[in-house]
N, CA, C and O atoms as a Tripos MOL2 file, in Angstrom:
@<TRIPOS>MOLECULE
protein
  244   243    61     0     0
PROTEIN
NO_CHARGES

@<TRIPOS>ATOM
      1 N           0.8110   -1.1740    0.0000 N.3       1 MET1
      2 CA          0.0000    0.0000    0.0000 C.3       1 MET1
      3 C           0.8640    1.2510    0.0000 C.2       1 MET1
      4 O           1.9680    1.2510    0.5450 O.2       1 MET1
      5 N           0.3670    2.2990   -0.6020 N.am      2 ALA2
      6 CA          1.1230    3.5360   -0.7190 C.3       2 ALA2
      7 C           1.2190    4.2320    0.6260 C.2       2 ALA2
      8 O           0.2800    4.2090    1.4210 O.2       2 ALA2
      9 N           2.3500    4.8430    0.8660 N.am      3 THR3
     10 CA          2.5050    5.6790    2.0400 C.3       3 THR3
     11 C           3.0690    7.0030    1.5770 C.2       3 THR3
     12 O           3.7970    7.0690    0.5860 O.2       3 THR3
     13 N           2.7320    8.0460    2.2900 N.am      4 SER4
     14 CA          3.2520    9.3570    1.9410 C.3       4 SER4
     15 C           3.3230   10.1960    3.1940 C.2       4 SER4
     16 O           2.8050    9.8140    4.2430 O.2       4 SER4
     17 N           3.9660   11.3390    3.0770 N.am      5 ALA5
     18 CA          4.0580   12.2530    4.2050 C.3       5 ALA5
     19 C           2.6690   12.6930    4.6470 C.2       5 ALA5
     20 O           2.4390   12.9470    5.8290 O.2       5 ALA5
     21 N           1.7420   12.7830    3.6900 N.am      6 LYS6
     22 CA          0.3870   13.2060    4.0210 C.3       6 LYS6
     23 C          -0.2780   12.2630    5.0160 C.2       6 LYS6
     24 O          -1.0400   12.7100    5.8730 O.2       6 LYS6
     25 N          -0.0040   10.9760    4.9150 N.am      7 THR7
     26 CA         -0.6920   10.0090    5.7620 C.3       7 THR7
     27 C          -0.1360    9.9670    7.1750 C.2       7 THR7
     28 O          -0.7430    9.3500    8.0500 O.2       7 THR7
     29 N           1.0160   10.6130    7.4280 N.am      8 THR8
     30 CA          1.5780   10.6050    8.7670 C.3       8 THR8
     31 C           1.1330   11.8130    9.5840 C.2       8 THR8
     32 O           1.4890   11.9200   10.7570 O.2       8 THR8
     33 N           0.3690   12.7170    8.9980 N.am      9 TYR9
     34 CA         -0.1240   13.8970    9.7030 C.3       9 TYR9
     35 C          -1.0230   13.4780   10.8510 C.2       9 TYR9
     36 O          -1.9120   12.6420   10.6840 O.2       9 TYR9
     37 N          -0.7910   14.0550   12.0010 N.am     10 ARG10
     38 CA         -1.6080   13.7450   13.1710 C.3      10 ARG10
     39 C          -2.4190   14.9770   13.5630 C.2      10 ARG10
     40 O          -1.9790   15.7730   14.3930 O.2      10 ARG10
     41 N          -3.5810   15.1310   12.9800 N.am     11 GLY11
     42 CA         -4.4440   16.2590   13.2850 C.3      11 GLY11
     43 C          -5.7700   15.7650   13.8100 C.2      11 GLY11
     44 O          -5.8740   14.6320   14.2780 O.2      11 GLY11
     45 N          -6.7790   16.6010   13.7370 N.am     12 PRO12
     46 CA         -8.1080   16.1910   14.1810 C.3      12 PRO12
     47 C          -8.5740   14.9420   13.4410 C.2      12 PRO12
     48 O          -8.2260   14.7290   12.2790 O.2      12 PRO12
     49 N          -9.3530   14.1320   14.1190 N.am     13 MET13
     50 CA         -9.8270   12.8830   13.5310 C.3      13 MET13
     51 C         -11.3480   12.8880   13.4260 C.2      13 MET13
     52 O         -12.0420   13.5380   14.2070 O.2      13 MET13
     53 N         -11.8460   12.1430   12.4380 N.am     14 ILE14
     54 CA        -13.2730   11.8780   12.3370 C.3      14 ILE14
     55 C         -13.4500   10.3700   12.2820 C.2      14 ILE14
     56 O         -12.5430    9.6440   11.8760 O.2      14 ILE14
     57 N         -14.6060    9.9100   12.6870 N.am     15 HIS15
     58 CA        -14.9180    8.4880   12.6320 C.3      15 HIS15
     59 C         -16.2280    8.3230   11.8700 C.2      15 HIS15
     60 O         -17.1590    9.1090   12.0430 O.2      15 HIS15
     61 N         -16.2920    7.3110   11.0380 N.am     16 ILE16
     62 CA        -17.5380    7.0090   10.3330 C.3      16 ILE16
     63 C         -17.8150    5.5190   10.4640 C.2      16 ILE16
     64 O         -16.8980    4.7160   10.6390 O.2      16 ILE16
     65 N         -19.0570    5.1690   10.3770 N.am     17 ARG17
     66 CA        -19.4530    3.7660   10.4030 C.3      17 ARG17
     67 C         -19.9670    3.3940    9.0220 C.2      17 ARG17
     68 O         -20.7620    4.1150    8.4190 O.2      17 ARG17
     69 N         -19.4940    2.2500    8.5320 N.am     18 LEU18
     70 CA        -19.9150    1.7250    7.2380 C.3      18 LEU18
     71 C         -20.4560    0.3270    7.4460 C.2      18 LEU18
     72 O         -20.0370   -0.3780    8.3640 O.2      18 LEU18
     73 N         -21.3860   -0.0760    6.5930 N.am     19 ASP19
     74 CA        -21.8050   -1.4700    6.6470 C.3      19 ASP19
     75 C         -20.6590   -2.3210    6.0910 C.2      19 ASP19
     76 O         -19.7890   -1.8120    5.3840 O.2      19 ASP19
     77 N         -20.6650   -3.5800    6.4030 N.am     20 GLY20
     78 CA        -19.5790   -4.4770    6.0360 C.3      20 GLY20
     79 C         -19.2970   -4.5350    4.5500 C.2      20 GLY20
     80 O         -18.1360   -4.5340    4.1420 O.2      20 GLY20
     81 N         -20.3340   -4.5850    3.7370 N.am     21 GLU21
     82 CA        -20.1440   -4.6820    2.2830 C.3      21 GLU21
     83 C         -19.5230   -3.4090    1.7200 C.2      21 GLU21
     84 O         -18.6450   -3.4770    0.8590 O.2      21 GLU21
     85 N         -19.9660   -2.2560    2.1950 N.am     22 THR22
     86 CA        -19.3830   -0.9940    1.7280 C.3      22 THR22
     87 C         -17.9090   -0.9250    2.1110 C.2      22 THR22
     88 O         -17.0770   -0.4960    1.3110 O.2      22 THR22
     89 N         -17.5860   -1.3430    3.3240 N.am     23 HIS23
     90 CA        -16.1910   -1.3290    3.7690 C.3      23 HIS23
     91 C         -15.3360   -2.2790    2.9200 C.2      23 HIS23
     92 O         -14.2070   -1.9470    2.5600 O.2      23 HIS23
     93 N         -15.8700   -3.4420    2.6090 N.am     24 ARG24
     94 CA        -15.1490   -4.3980    1.7700 C.3      24 ARG24
     95 C         -14.8710   -3.7940    0.3960 C.2      24 ARG24
     96 O         -13.7540   -3.8890   -0.1120 O.2      24 ARG24
     97 N         -15.8900   -3.1720   -0.2030 N.am     25 GLN25
     98 CA        -15.7190   -2.5540   -1.5170 C.3      25 GLN25
     99 C         -14.7340   -1.3930   -1.4620 C.2      25 GLN25
    100 O         -13.9680   -1.1830   -2.4020 O.2      25 GLN25
    101 N         -14.7490   -0.6460   -0.3760 N.am     26 LEU26
    102 CA        -13.8150    0.4590   -0.1990 C.3      26 LEU26
    103 C         -12.3780   -0.0500   -0.1110 C.2      26 LEU26
    104 O         -11.4790    0.5380   -0.7120 O.2      26 LEU26
    105 N         -12.1540   -1.1170    0.6180 N.am     27 ARG27
    106 CA        -10.8130   -1.7040    0.7110 C.3      27 ARG27
    107 C         -10.3170   -2.1640   -0.6540 C.2      27 ARG27
    108 O          -9.1410   -2.0000   -0.9790 O.2      27 ARG27
    109 N         -11.2070   -2.7360   -1.4470 N.am     28 ILE28
    110 CA        -10.8360   -3.1550   -2.8020 C.3      28 ILE28
    111 C         -10.4800   -1.9390   -3.6520 C.2      28 ILE28
    112 O          -9.4830   -1.9540   -4.3730 O.2      28 ILE28
    113 N         -11.2890   -0.8920   -3.5670 N.am     29 LEU29
    114 CA        -11.0550    0.3340   -4.3390 C.3      29 LEU29
    115 C          -9.6950    0.9420   -4.0200 C.2      29 LEU29
    116 O          -8.9350    1.2630   -4.9330 O.2      29 LEU29
    117 N          -9.3790    1.1040   -2.7360 N.am     30 VAL30
    118 CA         -8.1050    1.7360   -2.3930 C.3      30 VAL30
    119 C          -6.9230    0.8500   -2.7780 C.2      30 VAL30
    120 O          -5.8540    1.3540   -3.1220 O.2      30 VAL30
    121 N          -7.1110   -0.4640   -2.7220 N.am     31 ALA31
    122 CA         -6.0370   -1.3610   -3.1580 C.3      31 ALA31
    123 C          -5.7660   -1.1820   -4.6480 C.2      31 ALA31
    124 O          -4.6110   -1.1360   -5.0720 O.2      31 ALA31
    125 N          -6.8320   -1.0800   -5.4410 N.am     32 LYS32
    126 CA         -6.6690   -0.8730   -6.8780 C.3      32 LYS32
    127 C          -6.0060    0.4650   -7.1820 C.2      32 LYS32
    128 O          -5.2420    0.5800   -8.1410 O.2      32 LYS32
    129 N          -6.2990    1.4780   -6.3640 N.am     33 LYS33
    130 CA         -5.7250    2.8100   -6.5700 C.3      33 LYS33
    131 C          -4.3600    2.9580   -5.8980 C.2      33 LYS33
    132 O          -3.7240    4.0070   -6.0000 O.2      33 LYS33
    133 N          -3.9150    1.9110   -5.2160 N.am     34 ASP34
    134 CA         -2.6410    1.9310   -4.4860 C.3      34 ASP34
    135 C          -2.5700    3.1170   -3.5360 C.2      34 ASP34
    136 O          -1.6080    3.8850   -3.5470 O.2      34 ASP34
    137 N          -3.5980    3.2520   -2.7190 N.am     35 THR35
    138 CA         -3.6550    4.3200   -1.7300 C.3      35 THR35
    139 C          -4.2250    3.7400   -0.4460 C.2      35 THR35
    140 O          -4.3250    2.5210   -0.3030 O.2      35 THR35
    141 N          -4.5920    4.5910    0.4700 N.am     36 THR36
    142 CA         -5.1850    4.1540    1.7280 C.3      36 THR36
    143 C          -6.5760    4.7580    1.8610 C.2      36 THR36
    144 O          -6.9090    5.7310    1.1830 O.2      36 THR36
    145 N          -7.3810    4.1780    2.7350 N.am     37 ILE37
    146 CA         -8.7000    4.7570    3.0090 C.3      37 ILE37
    147 C          -8.5260    6.1730    3.5360 C.2      37 ILE37
    148 O          -9.2470    7.0850    3.1300 O.2      37 ILE37
    149 N          -7.5740    6.3560    4.4370 N.am     38 GLN38
    150 CA         -7.3050    7.6760    5.0080 C.3      38 GLN38
    151 C          -7.0270    8.7000    3.9060 C.2      38 GLN38
    152 O          -7.6140    9.7820    3.9010 O.2      38 GLN38
    153 N          -6.1410    8.3630    2.9800 N.am     39 GLN39
    154 CA         -5.7750    9.3120    1.9310 C.3      39 GLN39
    155 C          -6.9330    9.5630    0.9690 C.2      39 GLN39
    156 O          -7.1460   10.6960    0.5380 O.2      39 GLN39
    157 N          -7.6770    8.5200    0.6330 N.am     40 LEU40
    158 CA         -8.8210    8.6790   -0.2570 C.3      40 LEU40
    159 C          -9.8600    9.6190    0.3530 C.2      40 LEU40
    160 O         -10.3500   10.5280   -0.3160 O.2      40 LEU40
    161 N         -10.1900    9.3970    1.6150 N.am     41 VAL41
    162 CA        -11.1870   10.2440    2.2830 C.3      41 VAL41
    163 C         -10.6740   11.6740    2.3860 C.2      41 VAL41
    164 O         -11.4230   12.6190    2.1400 O.2      41 VAL41
    165 N          -9.4040   11.8420    2.7460 N.am     42 ASN42
    166 CA         -8.8270   13.1760    2.8290 C.3      42 ASN42
    167 C          -8.9080   13.8980    1.4830 C.2      42 ASN42
    168 O          -9.2970   15.0650    1.4270 O.2      42 ASN42
    169 N          -8.5450   13.2120    0.4040 N.am     43 ASP43
    170 CA         -8.5880   13.8120   -0.9340 C.3      43 ASP43
    171 C         -10.0190   14.1880   -1.3330 C.2      43 ASP43
    172 O         -10.2450   15.2510   -1.9100 O.2      43 ASP43
    173 N         -10.9810   13.3140   -1.0260 N.am     44 LEU44
    174 CA        -12.3820   13.6030   -1.3490 C.3      44 LEU44
    175 C         -12.8850   14.8310   -0.5860 C.2      44 LEU44
    176 O         -13.5750   15.6790   -1.1520 O.2      44 LEU44
    177 N         -12.5420   14.9220    0.6830 N.am     45 ILE45
    178 CA        -12.9710   16.0710    1.4870 C.3      45 ILE45
    179 C         -12.3370   17.3520    0.9650 C.2      45 ILE45
    180 O         -13.0230   18.3640    0.8190 O.2      45 ILE45
    181 N         -11.0470   17.3230    0.6850 N.am     46 LEU46
    182 CA        -10.3820   18.5160    0.1480 C.3      46 LEU46
    183 C         -11.0130   18.9650   -1.1640 C.2      46 LEU46
    184 O         -11.2010   20.1600   -1.3910 O.2      46 LEU46
    185 N         -11.3380   18.0070   -2.0220 N.am     47 ARG47
    186 CA        -11.9640   18.3380   -3.2990 C.3      47 ARG47
    187 C         -13.3280   18.9850   -3.0870 C.2      47 ARG47
    188 O         -13.6430   19.9820   -3.7370 O.2      47 ARG47
    189 N         -14.1360   18.4410   -2.1970 N.am     48 GLU48
    190 CA        -15.4710   18.9870   -1.9610 C.3      48 GLU48
    191 C         -15.4120   20.3550   -1.2910 C.2      48 GLU48
    192 O         -16.1990   21.2410   -1.6220 O.2      48 GLU48
    193 N         -14.4970   20.5330   -0.3630 N.am     49 VAL49
    194 CA        -14.3390   21.8430    0.2830 C.3      49 VAL49
    195 C         -13.9070   22.8700   -0.7590 C.2      49 VAL49
    196 O         -14.3910   24.0020   -0.7490 O.2      49 VAL49
    197 N         -13.0110   22.4900   -1.6470 N.am     50 GLY50
    198 CA        -12.5810   23.3920   -2.7170 C.3      50 GLY50
    199 C         -13.7300   23.7770   -3.6240 C.2      50 GLY50
    200 O         -13.8710   24.9440   -3.9920 O.2      50 GLY50
    201 N         -14.5600   22.7980   -3.9890 N.am     51 ARG51
    202 CA        -15.7360   23.0860   -4.8280 C.3      51 ARG51
    203 C         -16.6890   24.0310   -4.1210 C.2      51 ARG51
    204 O         -17.2000   24.9770   -4.7220 O.2      51 ARG51
    205 N         -16.9220   23.7760   -2.8620 N.am     52 SER52
    206 CA        -17.8420   24.6060   -2.0920 C.3      52 SER52
    207 C         -17.3310   26.0400   -2.0110 C.2      52 SER52
    208 O         -18.0880   26.9910   -2.2020 O.2      52 SER52
    209 N         -16.0430   26.1850   -1.7270 N.am     53 ASN53
    210 CA        -15.4580   27.5280   -1.6470 C.3      53 ASN53
    211 C         -15.5410   28.2380   -2.9900 C.2      53 ASN53
    212 O         -15.7870   29.4430   -3.0360 O.2      53 ASN53
    213 N         -15.3430   27.5170   -4.0690 N.am     54 LYS54
    214 CA        -15.4390   28.1010   -5.4100 C.3      54 LYS54
    215 C         -16.8590   28.5950   -5.6790 C.2      54 LYS54
    216 O         -17.0470   29.6810   -6.2280 O.2      54 LYS54
    217 N         -17.8560   27.8000   -5.2940 N.am     55 GLN55
    218 CA        -19.2490   28.1870   -5.4950 C.3      55 GLN55
    219 C         -19.6060   29.4200   -4.6670 C.2      55 GLN55
    220 O         -20.3140   30.3090   -5.1420 O.2      55 GLN55
    221 N         -19.1230   29.4700   -3.4490 N.am     56 ILE56
    222 CA        -19.3930   30.6150   -2.5820 C.3      56 ILE56
    223 C         -18.7840   31.8770   -3.1720 C.2      56 ILE56
    224 O         -19.4200   32.9300   -3.1980 O.2      56 ILE56
    225 N         -17.5310   31.7630   -3.6510 N.am     57 ARG57
    226 CA        -16.8640   32.9340   -4.2500 C.3      57 ARG57
    227 C         -17.5970   33.4130   -5.5010 C.2      57 ARG57
    228 O         -17.7440   34.6180   -5.7070 O.2      57 ARG57
    229 N         -18.0620   32.4710   -6.3470 N.am     58 SER58
    230 CA        -18.7280   32.8830   -7.5770 C.3      58 SER58
    231 C         -20.0730   33.5310   -7.2830 C.2      58 SER58
    232 O         -20.5000   34.4040   -8.0390 O.2      58 SER58
    233 N         -20.7520   33.1400   -6.2200 N.am     59 LYS59
    234 CA        -22.0210   33.7690   -5.8450 C.3      59 LYS59
    235 C         -21.8080   35.1670   -5.2990 C.2      59 LYS59
    236 O         -22.6780   36.0280   -5.4270 O.2      59 LYS59
    237 N         -20.6580   35.3950   -4.6920 N.am     60 GLN60
    238 CA        -20.3560   36.7130   -4.1140 C.3      60 GLN60
    239 C         -19.9660   37.7290   -5.1860 C.2      60 GLN60
    240 O         -20.0070   38.9350   -4.9450 O.2      60 GLN60
    241 N         -19.5910   37.2470   -6.3550 N.am     61 GLU61
    242 CA        -19.1580   38.1690   -7.4240 C.3      61 GLU61
    243 C         -20.3030   38.7490   -8.1840 C.2      61 GLU61
    244 O         -20.0960   39.5360   -9.1070 O.2      61 GLU61
@<TRIPOS>BOND
     1     1     2 1
     2     2     3 1
     3     3     4 2
     4     3     5 am
     5     5     6 1
     6     6     7 1
     7     7     8 2
     8     7     9 am
     9     9    10 1
    10    10    11 1
    11    11    12 2
    12    11    13 am
    13    13    14 1
    14    14    15 1
    15    15    16 2
    16    15    17 am
    17    17    18 1
    18    18    19 1
    19    19    20 2
    20    19    21 am
    21    21    22 1
    22    22    23 1
    23    23    24 2
    24    23    25 am
    25    25    26 1
    26    26    27 1
    27    27    28 2
    28    27    29 am
    29    29    30 1
    30    30    31 1
    31    31    32 2
    32    31    33 am
    33    33    34 1
    34    34    35 1
    35    35    36 2
    36    35    37 am
    37    37    38 1
    38    38    39 1
    39    39    40 2
    40    39    41 am
    41    41    42 1
    42    42    43 1
    43    43    44 2
    44    43    45 am
    45    45    46 1
    46    46    47 1
    47    47    48 2
    48    47    49 am
    49    49    50 1
    50    50    51 1
    51    51    52 2
    52    51    53 am
    53    53    54 1
    54    54    55 1
    55    55    56 2
    56    55    57 am
    57    57    58 1
    58    58    59 1
    59    59    60 2
    60    59    61 am
    61    61    62 1
    62    62    63 1
    63    63    64 2
    64    63    65 am
    65    65    66 1
    66    66    67 1
    67    67    68 2
    68    67    69 am
    69    69    70 1
    70    70    71 1
    71    71    72 2
    72    71    73 am
    73    73    74 1
    74    74    75 1
    75    75    76 2
    76    75    77 am
    77    77    78 1
    78    78    79 1
    79    79    80 2
    80    79    81 am
    81    81    82 1
    82    82    83 1
    83    83    84 2
    84    83    85 am
    85    85    86 1
    86    86    87 1
    87    87    88 2
    88    87    89 am
    89    89    90 1
    90    90    91 1
    91    91    92 2
    92    91    93 am
    93    93    94 1
    94    94    95 1
    95    95    96 2
    96    95    97 am
    97    97    98 1
    98    98    99 1
    99    99   100 2
   100    99   101 am
   101   101   102 1
   102   102   103 1
   103   103   104 2
   104   103   105 am
   105   105   106 1
   106   106   107 1
   107   107   108 2
   108   107   109 am
   109   109   110 1
   110   110   111 1
   111   111   112 2
   112   111   113 am
   113   113   114 1
   114   114   115 1
   115   115   116 2
   116   115   117 am
   117   117   118 1
   118   118   119 1
   119   119   120 2
   120   119   121 am
   121   121   122 1
   122   122   123 1
   123   123   124 2
   124   123   125 am
   125   125   126 1
   126   126   127 1
   127   127   128 2
   128   127   129 am
   129   129   130 1
   130   130   131 1
   131   131   132 2
   132   131   133 am
   133   133   134 1
   134   134   135 1
   135   135   136 2
   136   135   137 am
   137   137   138 1
   138   138   139 1
   139   139   140 2
   140   139   141 am
   141   141   142 1
   142   142   143 1
   143   143   144 2
   144   143   145 am
   145   145   146 1
   146   146   147 1
   147   147   148 2
   148   147   149 am
   149   149   150 1
   150   150   151 1
   151   151   152 2
   152   151   153 am
   153   153   154 1
   154   154   155 1
   155   155   156 2
   156   155   157 am
   157   157   158 1
   158   158   159 1
   159   159   160 2
   160   159   161 am
   161   161   162 1
   162   162   163 1
   163   163   164 2
   164   163   165 am
   165   165   166 1
   166   166   167 1
   167   167   168 2
   168   167   169 am
   169   169   170 1
   170   170   171 1
   171   171   172 2
   172   171   173 am
   173   173   174 1
   174   174   175 1
   175   175   176 2
   176   175   177 am
   177   177   178 1
   178   178   179 1
   179   179   180 2
   180   179   181 am
   181   181   182 1
   182   182   183 1
   183   183   184 2
   184   183   185 am
   185   185   186 1
   186   186   187 1
   187   187   188 2
   188   187   189 am
   189   189   190 1
   190   190   191 1
   191   191   192 2
   192   191   193 am
   193   193   194 1
   194   194   195 1
   195   195   196 2
   196   195   197 am
   197   197   198 1
   198   198   199 1
   199   199   200 2
   200   199   201 am
   201   201   202 1
   202   202   203 1
   203   203   204 2
   204   203   205 am
   205   205   206 1
   206   206   207 1
   207   207   208 2
   208   207   209 am
   209   209   210 1
   210   210   211 1
   211   211   212 2
   212   211   213 am
   213   213   214 1
   214   214   215 1
   215   215   216 2
   216   215   217 am
   217   217   218 1
   218   218   219 1
   219   219   220 2
   220   219   221 am
   221   221   222 1
   222   222   223 1
   223   223   224 2
   224   223   225 am
   225   225   226 1
   226   226   227 1
   227   227   228 2
   228   227   229 am
   229   229   230 1
   230   230   231 1
   231   231   232 2
   232   231   233 am
   233   233   234 1
   234   234   235 1
   235   235   236 2
   236   235   237 am
   237   237   238 1
   238   238   239 1
   239   239   240 2
   240   239   241 am
   241   241   242 1
   242   242   243 1
   243   243   244 2
@<TRIPOS>SUBSTRUCTURE
     1 MET1         2 RESIDUE 1 A MET
     2 ALA2         6 RESIDUE 1 A ALA
     3 THR3        10 RESIDUE 1 A THR
     4 SER4        14 RESIDUE 1 A SER
     5 ALA5        18 RESIDUE 1 A ALA
     6 LYS6        22 RESIDUE 1 A LYS
     7 THR7        26 RESIDUE 1 A THR
     8 THR8        30 RESIDUE 1 A THR
     9 TYR9        34 RESIDUE 1 A TYR
    10 ARG10       38 RESIDUE 1 A ARG
    11 GLY11       42 RESIDUE 1 A GLY
    12 PRO12       46 RESIDUE 1 A PRO
    13 MET13       50 RESIDUE 1 A MET
    14 ILE14       54 RESIDUE 1 A ILE
    15 HIS15       58 RESIDUE 1 A HIS
    16 ILE16       62 RESIDUE 1 A ILE
    17 ARG17       66 RESIDUE 1 A ARG
    18 LEU18       70 RESIDUE 1 A LEU
    19 ASP19       74 RESIDUE 1 A ASP
    20 GLY20       78 RESIDUE 1 A GLY
    21 GLU21       82 RESIDUE 1 A GLU
    22 THR22       86 RESIDUE 1 A THR
    23 HIS23       90 RESIDUE 1 A HIS
    24 ARG24       94 RESIDUE 1 A ARG
    25 GLN25       98 RESIDUE 1 A GLN
    26 LEU26      102 RESIDUE 1 A LEU
    27 ARG27      106 RESIDUE 1 A ARG
    28 ILE28      110 RESIDUE 1 A ILE
    29 LEU29      114 RESIDUE 1 A LEU
    30 VAL30      118 RESIDUE 1 A VAL
    31 ALA31      122 RESIDUE 1 A ALA
    32 LYS32      126 RESIDUE 1 A LYS
    33 LYS33      130 RESIDUE 1 A LYS
    34 ASP34      134 RESIDUE 1 A ASP
    35 THR35      138 RESIDUE 1 A THR
    36 THR36      142 RESIDUE 1 A THR
    37 ILE37      146 RESIDUE 1 A ILE
    38 GLN38      150 RESIDUE 1 A GLN
    39 GLN39      154 RESIDUE 1 A GLN
    40 LEU40      158 RESIDUE 1 A LEU
    41 VAL41      162 RESIDUE 1 A VAL
    42 ASN42      166 RESIDUE 1 A ASN
    43 ASP43      170 RESIDUE 1 A ASP
    44 LEU44      174 RESIDUE 1 A LEU
    45 ILE45      178 RESIDUE 1 A ILE
    46 LEU46      182 RESIDUE 1 A LEU
    47 ARG47      186 RESIDUE 1 A ARG
    48 GLU48      190 RESIDUE 1 A GLU
    49 VAL49      194 RESIDUE 1 A VAL
    50 GLY50      198 RESIDUE 1 A GLY
    51 ARG51      202 RESIDUE 1 A ARG
    52 SER52      206 RESIDUE 1 A SER
    53 ASN53      210 RESIDUE 1 A ASN
    54 LYS54      214 RESIDUE 1 A LYS
    55 GLN55      218 RESIDUE 1 A GLN
    56 ILE56      222 RESIDUE 1 A ILE
    57 ARG57      226 RESIDUE 1 A ARG
    58 SER58      230 RESIDUE 1 A SER
    59 LYS59      234 RESIDUE 1 A LYS
    60 GLN60      238 RESIDUE 1 A GLN
    61 GLU61      242 RESIDUE 1 A GLU
């Protein structure tokens, strides 16, 4: 599995609960992408926050 400096960051944590099948599929997905669940979730959150900020800025203009 891939490791990077990003995955060693020790900041605030969140916890989520997934059903077993979703978790199994998620593990398969990250293995195929050669990443970790932590990194995938972090990247998804950063992308969505960026989109949200972009939408807010465009509405203010």
